[in-house]
C-alpha positions as CSV (number, residue, x, y, z in Angstrom):
1,L,136.5,158.3,165.9
2,K,135.9,158.5,169.0
3,G,132.6,160.1,171.3
4,D,134.3,163.3,171.2
5,G,135.6,162.6,167.3
6,K,139.4,162.1,167.6
7,I,140.9,159.5,166.0
8,D,141.3,156.3,167.6
9,P,145.2,155.8,168.2
10,K,145.0,151.9,168.5
11,K,143.1,151.9,164.7
12,K,145.7,155.0,163.6
13,G,147.0,154.3,160.5
14,M,144.9,151.1,159.5
15,G,143.9,152.4,156.1
16,K,147.6,152.7,155.2
17,R,148.7,149.6,156.2
18,D,146.1,147.8,153.7
19,K,147.0,149.8,151.2
20,K,150.7,149.2,152.0
21,E,150.2,145.6,149.7
22,T,153.5,144.2,148.1
23,A,153.2,143.4,144.2
24,A,154.7,139.7,145.3
25,E,151.8,140.0,147.9
26,R,149.1,140.9,145.5
27,L,150.5,138.6,142.5
28,T,149.7,135.8,144.3
29,R,146.5,136.6,145.7
30,S,145.8,136.8,142.4
31,L,147.1,134.0,140.8
32,T,146.1,131.8,143.3
33,P,142.8,130.4,142.0
34,A,144.1,129.6,138.6
35,A,147.2,128.3,139.4
36,A,146.9,125.0,138.0
37,R,145.6,125.8,134.3
38,L,148.0,129.0,134.0
39,C,151.2,125.8,134.4
40,I,149.2,123.8,131.1
41,D,148.5,126.9,129.5
42,S,150.4,128.0,126.6
43,H,151.9,131.9,128.0
44,G,150.8,131.7,131.7
45,N,153.1,128.6,132.3
46,H,155.8,131.0,131.7
47,V,154.4,133.4,134.0
48,I,154.8,130.5,136.6
49,Q,158.5,129.4,135.7
50,R,159.1,132.6,136.4
51,I,156.7,132.8,139.9
52,L,159.5,129.5,141.0
53,L,162.5,131.2,139.8
54,K,162.4,134.6,141.4
55,L,160.2,134.6,144.2
56,P,160.9,133.7,147.7
57,Y,159.4,130.3,148.8
58,Q,156.7,132.3,150.8
59,Y,154.9,133.9,147.5
60,S,156.1,130.6,144.8
61,Q,154.3,128.3,147.2
62,F,150.3,128.4,145.7
63,V,152.6,126.8,143.1
64,F,153.7,123.4,144.5
65,E,150.1,123.4,146.7
66,A,148.1,123.5,143.4
67,V,150.2,121.5,141.3
68,A,150.4,118.8,143.8
69,N,146.8,118.9,143.9
70,S,146.4,118.2,139.9
71,V,149.9,115.9,139.6
72,G,148.1,113.9,137.0
73,D,147.0,116.0,135.0
74,V,149.6,118.5,134.8
75,A,152.3,116.1,134.4
76,R,151.2,115.0,131.2
77,H,150.9,118.2,129.6
78,R,153.8,119.5,127.4
79,H,153.5,123.0,129.5
80,G,153.0,121.7,132.9
81,C,155.5,118.9,132.9
82,C,158.5,121.5,132.3
83,V,156.6,123.6,135.1
84,I,156.8,120.8,137.5
85,Q,160.9,120.3,136.7
86,R,161.5,123.9,138.1
87,C,159.2,122.9,141.3
88,L,161.8,120.0,141.7
89,D,164.7,122.4,141.0
90,S,163.5,124.4,143.8
91,P,165.4,124.0,147.7
92,P,163.5,122.2,150.0
93,S,160.8,122.6,151.4
94,T,157.8,121.5,153.2
95,A,155.2,122.1,150.1
96,R,158.2,120.2,147.7
97,S,158.1,117.0,149.9
98,N,154.8,116.6,149.1
99,L,154.6,117.2,145.5
100,V,157.1,114.8,145.3
101,R,155.4,112.2,147.3
102,K,152.2,112.8,144.7
103,I,154.3,112.2,141.8
104,V,155.9,108.9,143.0
105,E,152.4,107.9,143.9
106,K,151.7,108.1,140.0
107,S,154.9,107.2,139.0
108,L,153.7,104.0,137.1
109,E,151.0,106.0,135.3
110,L,153.2,109.1,134.6
111,M,156.2,106.9,132.8
112,Q,154.2,105.2,130.3
113,D,153.3,108.6,129.4
114,A,154.9,111.2,126.3
115,Y,154.9,114.1,128.6
116,G,155.3,112.5,132.3
117,N,157.8,110.1,131.3
118,Y,159.9,112.9,132.1
119,V,158.7,113.9,134.6
120,V,159.2,110.5,136.4
121,Q,163.1,110.6,134.9
122,Y,163.4,113.8,136.4
123,V,162.6,112.6,139.9
124,L,165.2,109.9,139.6
125,D,167.6,112.8,138.5
126,V,167.6,115.1,141.2
127,C,165.1,114.1,144.6
128,S,166.2,111.8,147.1
129,D,167.8,108.6,147.9
130,E,164.4,106.9,149.1
131,D,161.8,109.0,146.8
132,V,164.0,106.9,144.0
133,H,164.3,103.9,145.3
134,S,160.3,104.5,145.6
135,V,159.7,105.0,141.6
136,C,162.7,101.5,141.1
137,E,160.8,98.8,144.2
138,S,156.9,100.0,142.1
139,V,158.1,98.6,138.9
140,V,159.6,95.3,140.0
141,S,157.9,92.2,138.6
142,K,156.7,94.8,135.7
143,V,160.3,95.5,134.1
144,S,159.7,93.5,131.1
145,L,156.7,94.8,130.0
146,L,157.2,98.3,130.9
147,A,160.7,98.1,128.5
148,I,158.8,96.9,125.8
149,Q,157.0,100.9,125.7
150,K,158.2,103.8,123.5
151,F,157.9,106.2,126.6
152,S,158.5,103.5,130.4
153,S,161.6,101.9,128.6
154,N,163.4,105.4,128.6
155,V,162.5,105.4,132.7
156,M,163.6,101.6,133.3
157,E,167.1,102.0,131.6
158,K,167.2,105.0,134.5
159,C,166.2,102.4,137.1
160,L,168.5,100.0,136.1
161,E,171.2,103.1,136.5
162,R,170.0,104.8,139.8
163,C,168.7,101.9,141.9
164,T,169.6,99.6,144.6
165,D,171.7,96.3,144.0
166,R,168.6,94.3,145.9
167,V,166.9,95.6,143.1
168,R,168.8,95.9,139.9
169,E,169.3,91.6,140.7
170,M,165.7,91.3,140.6
171,Y,165.5,93.7,137.4
172,L,168.2,91.6,136.2
173,E,166.4,87.8,137.1
174,E,163.1,89.2,135.1
175,L,165.1,90.0,132.3
176,S,167.1,87.2,132.3
177,D,162.9,85.1,131.8
178,Q,164.3,82.6,128.4
179,E,160.2,83.0,127.3
180,R,160.6,86.9,127.4
181,I,164.4,87.6,126.5
182,R,163.8,86.8,122.9
183,E,161.2,89.9,122.7
184,L,163.1,91.8,124.5
185,M,165.7,91.4,122.0
186,M,164.0,91.8,118.9
187,D,161.5,95.2,120.3
188,P,162.7,98.5,118.7
189,F,162.7,99.9,122.4
190,G,163.3,96.7,124.9
191,N,167.1,96.1,122.9
192,Y,167.9,99.5,125.1
193,V,166.7,98.3,127.8
194,I,169.1,95.2,127.5
195,Q,172.1,97.0,127.1
196,R,172.1,99.0,129.9
197,A,171.3,96.2,131.9
198,L,174.6,95.1,129.8
199,A,176.6,97.8,131.2
200,V,175.2,98.1,134.4
201,A,175.1,94.5,135.4
202,S,178.1,92.7,137.6
203,H,180.0,89.9,136.2
204,T,177.7,87.3,137.2
205,Q,174.8,89.2,136.4
206,A,175.6,89.7,133.3
207,L,176.5,86.0,133.0
208,K,173.5,85.2,133.5
209,L,172.2,87.8,130.6
210,V,174.2,86.5,128.2
211,D,173.4,83.2,128.8
212,A,169.7,83.7,128.0
213,M,170.6,85.5,124.9
214,R,173.0,83.1,123.4
215,P,170.4,80.2,121.9
216,H,168.6,83.0,120.1
217,L,172.0,84.8,119.1
218,M,173.2,81.1,117.1
219,S,173.5,81.0,113.6
220,S,171.8,77.5,114.3
221,S,168.0,78.6,116.2
222,G,169.0,82.8,116.3
223,G,165.9,83.0,113.5
224,G,167.7,86.2,112.1
225,I,168.3,88.2,115.5
226,R,172.2,88.6,114.8
227,N,171.2,90.1,111.2
228,T,168.6,93.0,113.3
229,A,169.9,96.3,114.3
230,G,168.5,95.7,117.8
231,G,171.0,91.9,117.5
232,R,173.8,93.5,115.8
233,R,174.0,96.4,119.2
234,I,173.1,93.8,121.5
235,L,176.1,91.7,120.5
236,A,178.7,94.6,119.7
237,K,177.5,95.3,123.7
238,I,178.3,91.7,125.1
239,E,181.9,91.8,123.0
240,R,182.7,94.7,124.2
241,R,182.2,93.8,127.9
242,F,183.5,90.1,126.7
243,P,186.0,90.3,124.0
244,H,186.9,86.9,124.1
245,F,183.6,86.1,123.8
246,N,182.2,82.9,121.2
247,I,178.8,83.5,119.7
248,N,179.0,79.5,118.5
249,E,181.2,78.2,121.6
250,E,179.5,74.9,122.5
251,G,179.4,74.0,126.3
252,S,179.2,76.6,129.6
253,I,178.8,80.0,129.0
254,E,182.1,80.6,131.2
255,R,183.9,78.9,128.7
256,A,182.5,80.6,125.4
257,I,183.7,83.9,127.5
258,H,187.2,82.6,128.5
259,R,188.5,81.1,125.7
260,K,190.9,83.1,123.7
261,G,191.6,83.0,120.6
262,A,188.4,82.6,119.4
263,T,187.6,82.9,115.7
264,H,184.7,85.1,115.6
265,Q,182.6,85.3,111.9
266,E,180.4,88.0,113.6
267,T,180.7,91.8,112.3
268,P,183.7,92.4,115.2
269,S,183.0,94.9,117.3
270,V,185.0,98.7,117.7
271,M,187.1,96.9,120.6
272,N,188.1,94.4,118.4
273,T,189.3,96.1,115.3
274,P,192.7,96.5,114.9
275,P,194.5,99.5,114.5
276,Q,195.0,101.0,111.0
277,R,198.6,100.7,109.7
278,G,199.6,104.2,108.5
279,N,201.6,104.5,105.1
280,R,203.9,102.7,104.5
281,R,206.1,105.0,102.6
282,G,206.0,107.4,106.2
283,Q,204.1,111.1,107.2
284,K,204.6,113.5,104.4
285,K,207.5,115.9,104.9
286,T,206.8,118.9,105.8
287,G,207.5,122.5,103.6
288,A,207.6,126.0,103.8
289,K,204.9,126.5,102.9
290,D,203.1,123.9,105.2
291,L,204.8,125.2,107.8
292,Q,203.6,129.1,107.1
293,Y,200.1,127.8,107.1
294,Q,200.1,126.1,110.7
295,Q,201.9,129.6,111.4
296,Q,198.4,131.4,110.4
297,Y,195.9,128.5,111.6
298,R,197.7,128.4,114.8
299,E,197.6,131.8,115.9
300,F,194.1,131.8,114.8
301,P,192.8,127.7,116.3
302,Q,189.4,126.4,115.3
303,V,186.1,126.1,118.0
304,P,184.8,122.2,117.5
305,Q,181.7,122.6,117.1
306,E,178.5,121.0,119.2
307,P,177.5,117.7,118.0
308,E,174.0,117.7,117.3
309,T,171.9,115.9,119.8
310,S,169.9,113.1,119.2
311,D,168.8,112.7,123.0
312,A,165.1,111.4,123.0
313,N,164.8,113.2,126.6
314,Y,165.2,117.3,124.9
315,F,162.3,118.4,127.7
316,M,164.4,117.8,130.1
317,M,165.5,121.6,131.0
318,N,168.0,122.9,133.3
319,G,168.9,126.6,133.7
320,D,166.9,129.9,133.0
321,K,167.5,129.4,129.3
322,V,164.2,128.0,128.4
323,N,163.2,127.4,125.3
324,Y,159.7,126.1,124.3
325,D,160.2,127.0,120.0
326,H,159.9,122.9,119.9
327,L,156.2,122.4,122.2
């Protein structure tokens, strides 16, 4: 009020503007102090994810900042890893770039965790090539150790697919080490990394890797590796890559691979299995009753059922439909 009792026009309506705080602003102001704790709460994480999906960046920025400051704790939690994946699904922004940088800095630590490895894999899937390159380079000279661990072995398979040719050459050089290759082949997790390496390696790299494994796969000095589940899978992968591979062939690896007509004493792979012949009597003639059934089922085709997945990365979620019944 002025001295004459009139309302100052400059301050007129300030109280009304203060009361016009939007619901989004009120929600942001109320949840900011407890954002990190809500990310790992069994109920609060649903609220945080809905904010990331529905509200504009100016009202969801506080989530990125809270997660970035506590990325080690949030990423290693079963609910927190899902929140971080929703953050990475958002459009590029300064807060998102800062969060990715924090994850990359702790990638070596997170990829060995039961839930943190899903965050690192998600970075390899959706982030820029520069961020992917940083993660792949952080594990150079540690491939053999990470390949035999349950959680980091999944990340190593993803790194083999997404890394550059130069980094992949360093990976294959380490995997082809004669002192470590036997342990990797026998390991229940390392043998999957070897299989992935065979699939993505160049011809020269694959030859070197197979040459390193050949002494351990031969019947005279294999020590039973061929009879293990991992050994059979590796041998099948080799035969799929090199159909004429003969494990007992003496001499250079090129001779063992390029020799045609070699006799295989091992269990044949799927590609080497001869096609099944039909009935010698020919196909059964179709009668009138069979034609009637065909007409009936042609009008009502059966919808094929989706096979049940056994993917270990079942925590990787996409879209709005998020199910936490398994958590």
